[in-house]
C-alpha angles and dihedrals in degrees: 000000000000120000121245091248091055091052090050094052090047088055095048094045089043091053094048096045090046091050093050091049092048089052090049091048091042092238097117095112091051096052131067129203092275094055092045090054091047093047093046092051097044087044091056090057092045094047092044092051093047090045087056092047094053094042094246092139129255122305100220134152133002105314140115095264093057091046092053091046090052091051090049092048092048090050090052091047091052092047088054093049089048091055093053092046091053093053095052 
């Protein structure tokens, strides 16, 4: 079971990576802090999964590589959401 401190760090890094991704995708004005955190955390899973598929090594721990992977994953997640929004 994760410690409370680890969960707090995940929330902060998720918020930062989600916010950076929303800036890259020009969605910052549509998203609040909660959505940035959610996009960042889900983006970390998406980015880690894709990094594994492409043989880029694991994105584990609190380091720059994991942070970059989470931003890339969050950007991909926002791009996918945009595709579905534009089709409806």
